[in-house]
Backbone as JSON Lines, residues from 0, in Angstrom:
{"i":0,"aa":"N","n":[-6.99,-7.64,6.62],"ca":[-7.21,-7.28,5.22],"c":[-6.1,-6.34,4.78]}
{"i":1,"aa":"Y","n":[-5.29,-6.79,3.88],"ca":[-4.21,-5.95,3.37],"c":[-3.92,-6.31,1.92]}
{"i":2,"aa":"V","n":[-3.19,-5.41,1.28],"ca":[-2.7,-5.7,-0.06],"c":[-1.24,-5.26,-0.12]}
{"i":3,"aa":"A","n":[-0.4,-6.07,-0.75],"ca":[1.01,-5.77,-0.94],"c":[1.27,-5.67,-2.44]}
{"i":4,"aa":"I","n":[1.79,-4.53,-2.87],"ca":[2.02,-4.29,-4.29],"c":[3.52,-4.14,-4.51]}
{"i":5,"aa":"Y","n":[4.08,-5.05,-5.29],"ca":[5.51,-5.02,-5.58],"c":[5.77,-4.23,-6.85]}
{"i":6,"aa":"S","n":[6.74,-3.31,-6.78],"ca":[7.18,-2.56,-7.95],"c":[8.54,-3.09,-8.36]}
{"i":7,"aa":"Q","n":[8.57,-3.76,-9.5],"ca":[9.84,-4.29,-10.0],"c":[10.8,-3.15,-10.32]}
{"i":8,"aa":"A","n":[10.29,-2.04,-10.85],"ca":[11.13,-0.9,-11.2],"c":[11.83,-0.3,-9.98]}
{"i":9,"aa":"D","n":[11.13,-0.28,-8.83],"ca":[11.7,0.29,-7.61],"c":[12.32,-0.76,-6.7]}
{"i":10,"aa":"D","n":[12.05,-2.02,-6.95],"ca":[12.42,-3.14,-6.07],"c":[11.94,-2.86,-4.65]}
{"i":11,"aa":"R","n":[10.67,-2.45,-4.55],"ca":[10.04,-2.17,-3.27],"c":[8.64,-2.77,-3.26]}
{"i":12,"aa":"T","n":[8.16,-3.07,-2.06],"ca":[6.8,-3.54,-1.88],"c":[6.05,-2.5,-1.08]}
{"i":13,"aa":"Y","n":[4.9,-2.08,-1.58],"ca":[4.05,-1.08,-0.93],"c":[2.89,-1.85,-0.3]}
{"i":14,"aa":"V","n":[2.74,-1.71,1.02],"ca":[1.76,-2.5,1.76],"c":[0.72,-1.58,2.38]}
{"i":15,"aa":"Y","n":[-0.55,-1.9,2.15],"ca":[-1.69,-1.15,2.69],"c":[-2.45,-2.11,3.62]}
{"i":16,"aa":"L","n":[-2.56,-1.74,4.9],"ca":[-3.15,-2.64,5.9],"c":[-4.38,-2.03,6.56]}
{"i":17,"aa":"H","n":[-5.15,-2.87,7.27],"ca":[-6.37,-2.5,7.99],"c":[-7.48,-2.08,7.04]}
{"i":18,"aa":"M","n":[-7.51,-2.65,5.86],"ca":[-8.52,-2.28,4.88],"c":[-9.9,-2.8,5.31]}
{"i":19,"aa":"Q","n":[-10.95,-2.09,4.92],"ca":[-12.31,-2.42,5.3],"c":[-12.72,-3.81,4.82]}
{"i":20,"aa":"H","n":[-12.33,-4.15,3.6],"ca":[-12.64,-5.46,3.01],"c":[-11.38,-5.95,2.3]}
{"i":21,"aa":"R","n":[-11.39,-7.2,1.95],"ca":[-10.28,-7.71,1.13],"c":[-10.25,-6.96,-0.19]}
{"i":22,"aa":"S","n":[-9.07,-6.75,-0.67],"ca":[-8.91,-6.07,-1.95],"c":[-9.41,-6.96,-3.08]}
{"i":23,"aa":"P","n":[-10.0,-6.36,-4.11],"ca":[-10.4,-7.16,-5.27],"c":[-9.2,-7.61,-6.1]}
{"i":24,"aa":"L","n":[-8.03,-7.07,-5.82],"ca":[-6.82,-7.44,-6.57],"c":[-6.37,-8.84,-6.22]}
{"i":25,"aa":"R","n":[-5.79,-9.5,-7.2],"ca":[-5.23,-10.83,-6.99],"c":[-3.78,-10.82,-7.44]}
{"i":26,"aa":"Q","n":[-3.02,-11.78,-6.96],"ca":[-1.61,-11.87,-7.31],"c":[-1.44,-11.83,-8.82]}
{"i":27,"aa":"G","n":[-0.54,-10.96,-9.27],"ca":[-0.26,-10.83,-10.69],"c":[-1.03,-9.71,-11.37]}
{"i":28,"aa":"D","n":[-2.05,-9.14,-10.71],"ca":[-2.8,-8.02,-11.3],"c":[-1.9,-6.8,-11.42]}
{"i":29,"aa":"A","n":[-2.03,-6.09,-12.52],"ca":[-1.3,-4.83,-12.71],"c":[-2.09,-3.7,-12.04]}
{"i":30,"aa":"V","n":[-1.37,-2.75,-11.44],"ca":[-1.99,-1.61,-10.76],"c":[-1.33,-0.35,-11.29]}
{"i":31,"aa":"R","n":[-2.15,0.64,-11.61],"ca":[-1.63,1.92,-12.1],"c":[-1.73,2.97,-11.0]}
{"i":32,"aa":"A","n":[-0.91,3.99,-11.1],"ca":[-0.96,5.1,-10.14],"c":[-2.35,5.69,-10.11]}
{"i":33,"aa":"G","n":[-2.87,5.93,-8.92],"ca":[-4.19,6.51,-8.76],"c":[-5.33,5.5,-8.72]}
{"i":34,"aa":"E","n":[-5.03,4.24,-9.02],"ca":[-6.08,3.21,-9.01],"c":[-6.42,2.83,-7.56]}
{"i":35,"aa":"R","n":[-7.7,2.71,-7.26],"ca":[-8.14,2.33,-5.92],"c":[-7.86,0.84,-5.71]}
{"i":36,"aa":"V","n":[-7.21,0.54,-4.58],"ca":[-6.89,-0.86,-4.28],"c":[-7.73,-1.39,-3.13]}
{"i":37,"aa":"G","n":[-8.49,-0.53,-2.47],"ca":[-9.34,-0.96,-1.36],"c":[-9.87,0.25,-0.62]}
{"i":38,"aa":"A","n":[-10.59,-0.03,0.48],"ca":[-11.18,1.03,1.3],"c":[-10.56,1.0,2.69]}
{"i":39,"aa":"V","n":[-10.35,2.19,3.25],"ca":[-9.77,2.33,4.58],"c":[-10.72,1.71,5.6]}
{"i":40,"aa":"G","n":[-10.17,1.01,6.58],"ca":[-11.0,0.38,7.59],"c":[-10.28,0.28,8.92]}
{"i":41,"aa":"C","n":[-10.73,-0.64,9.74],"ca":[-10.13,-0.89,11.06],"c":[-10.25,-2.38,11.33]}
{"i":42,"aa":"T","n":[-9.26,-3.13,10.89],"ca":[-9.26,-4.57,11.08],"c":[-8.03,-4.97,11.87]}
{"i":43,"aa":"G","n":[-8.08,-6.1,12.52],"ca":[-6.94,-6.55,13.31],"c":[-6.84,-5.73,14.59]}
{"i":44,"aa":"S","n":[-5.64,-5.34,14.94],"ca":[-5.4,-4.59,16.17],"c":[-5.33,-3.1,15.85]}
{"i":45,"aa":"C","n":[-6.45,-2.4,16.0],"ca":[-6.49,-0.96,15.75],"c":[-7.61,-0.32,16.54]}
{"i":46,"aa":"Y","n":[-7.59,1.0,16.64],"ca":[-8.57,1.74,17.45],"c":[-9.29,2.8,16.65]}
{"i":47,"aa":"G","n":[-9.5,2.59,15.41],"ca":[-10.23,3.52,14.57],"c":[-9.8,3.38,13.12]}
{"i":48,"aa":"T","n":[-10.66,3.82,12.24],"ca":[-10.4,3.75,10.81],"c":[-9.16,4.56,10.46]}
{"i":49,"aa":"H","n":[-8.24,3.95,9.74],"ca":[-7.01,4.63,9.33],"c":[-6.32,3.81,8.24]}
{"i":50,"aa":"L","n":[-5.34,4.44,7.6],"ca":[-4.51,3.75,6.63],"c":[-3.18,3.43,7.27]}
{"i":51,"aa":"H","n":[-2.83,2.18,7.3],"ca":[-1.5,1.75,7.74],"c":[-0.75,1.44,6.45]}
{"i":52,"aa":"F","n":[0.24,2.28,6.14],"ca":[0.99,2.18,4.89],"c":[2.44,1.87,5.21]}
{"i":53,"aa":"E","n":[2.98,0.87,4.56],"ca":[4.39,0.52,4.73],"c":[5.07,0.43,3.37]}
{"i":54,"aa":"V","n":[6.36,0.73,3.38],"ca":[7.22,0.51,2.22],"c":[8.29,-0.47,2.67]}
{"i":55,"aa":"R","n":[8.45,-1.53,1.92],"ca":[9.46,-2.54,2.27],"c":[10.47,-2.68,1.14]}
{"i":56,"aa":"L","n":[11.73,-2.74,1.53],"ca":[12.8,-2.89,0.55],"c":[12.8,-4.33,0.05]}
{"i":57,"aa":"A","n":[12.7,-4.49,-1.23],"ca":[12.68,-5.78,-1.92],"c":[11.26,-6.33,-2.02]}
{"i":58,"aa":"R","n":[11.14,-7.53,-2.49],"ca":[9.85,-8.15,-2.79],"c":[9.29,-8.86,-1.55]}
{"i":59,"aa":"G","n":[8.02,-8.62,-1.27],"ca":[7.33,-9.36,-0.22],"c":[7.15,-8.62,1.08]}
{"i":60,"aa":"T","n":[6.25,-9.14,1.9],"ca":[5.93,-8.51,3.18],"c":[6.93,-8.85,4.27]}
{"i":61,"aa":"E","n":[7.83,-9.77,4.01],"ca":[8.87,-10.11,4.99],"c":[10.11,-9.25,4.82]}
{"i":62,"aa":"A","n":[10.15,-8.46,3.75],"ca":[11.31,-7.6,3.49],"c":[11.4,-6.51,4.54]}
{"i":63,"aa":"K","n":[12.57,-5.89,4.65],"ca":[12.82,-4.86,5.66],"c":[11.97,-3.6,5.38]}
{"i":64,"aa":"P","n":[11.2,-3.12,6.4],"ca":[10.43,-1.89,6.21],"c":[11.32,-0.66,6.36]}
{"i":65,"aa":"I","n":[10.93,0.42,5.67],"ca":[11.63,1.7,5.79],"c":[10.61,2.78,6.15]}
{"i":66,"aa":"D","n":[11.09,3.92,6.62],"ca":[10.22,5.07,6.89],"c":[9.74,5.59,5.53]}
{"i":67,"aa":"P","n":[8.44,5.59,5.26],"ca":[7.96,5.99,3.94],"c":[7.89,7.51,3.74]}
{"i":68,"aa":"L","n":[7.98,8.31,4.8],"ca":[7.78,9.75,4.67],"c":[8.76,10.42,3.71]}
{"i":69,"aa":"P","n":[10.07,10.18,3.79],"ca":[10.97,10.82,2.82],"c":[10.62,10.46,1.37]}
{"i":70,"aa":"L","n":[10.24,9.23,1.13],"ca":[9.84,8.79,-0.21],"c":[8.57,9.51,-0.65]}
{"i":71,"aa":"L","n":[7.57,9.57,0.21],"ca":[6.31,10.23,-0.13],"c":[6.51,11.71,-0.43]}
{"i":72,"aa":"R","n":[7.4,12.35,0.27],"ca":[7.66,13.78,0.04],"c":[8.26,14.03,-1.34]}
{"i":73,"aa":"R","n":[8.93,13.03,-1.91],"ca":[9.54,13.18,-3.24],"c":[8.56,12.86,-4.36]}
{"i":74,"aa":"W","n":[7.45,12.18,-4.05],"ca":[6.48,11.82,-5.08],"c":[5.76,13.07,-5.58]}
{"i":75,"aa":"P","n":[5.48,13.13,-6.89],"ca":[4.71,14.28,-7.41],"c":[3.29,14.25,-6.89]}
{"i":76,"aa":"Q","n":[2.68,15.41,-6.79],"ca":[1.29,15.52,-6.34],"c":[0.38,14.9,-7.41]}
{"i":77,"aa":"S","n":[-0.67,14.26,-6.97],"ca":[-1.62,13.63,-7.88],"c":[-2.89,14.47,-7.99]}
{"i":78,"aa":"N","n":[-3.47,14.52,-9.16],"ca":[-4.75,15.18,-9.37],"c":[-5.89,14.17,-9.38]}
{"i":79,"aa":"A","n":[-5.57,12.92,-9.05],"ca":[-6.59,11.86,-9.07],"c":[-7.59,12.1,-7.94]}
{"i":80,"aa":"S","n":[-8.84,11.87,-8.24],"ca":[-9.87,11.98,-7.21],"c":[-10.39,10.6,-6.91]}
{"i":81,"aa":"G","n":[-10.72,10.36,-5.62],"ca":[-11.09,9.04,-5.19],"c":[-12.5,8.72,-5.29]}
């Protein structure tokens, strides 16, 4: 269970894996910052509930992954509550 969200503005794909259930999102749905895309779970090969987050350069899950930590550190803090 995963969801891949492509940002045309950034030319990056943000991938959330091991979700508890399939995301209600479908291809072409718009997503806004702070919007819930699914629930954290433990699916596939894992040993406990966690968020597996990837950032991939370009469109799609086959694109090259990068270390997301430097990018996350530059993002502004959110006041959104889950």
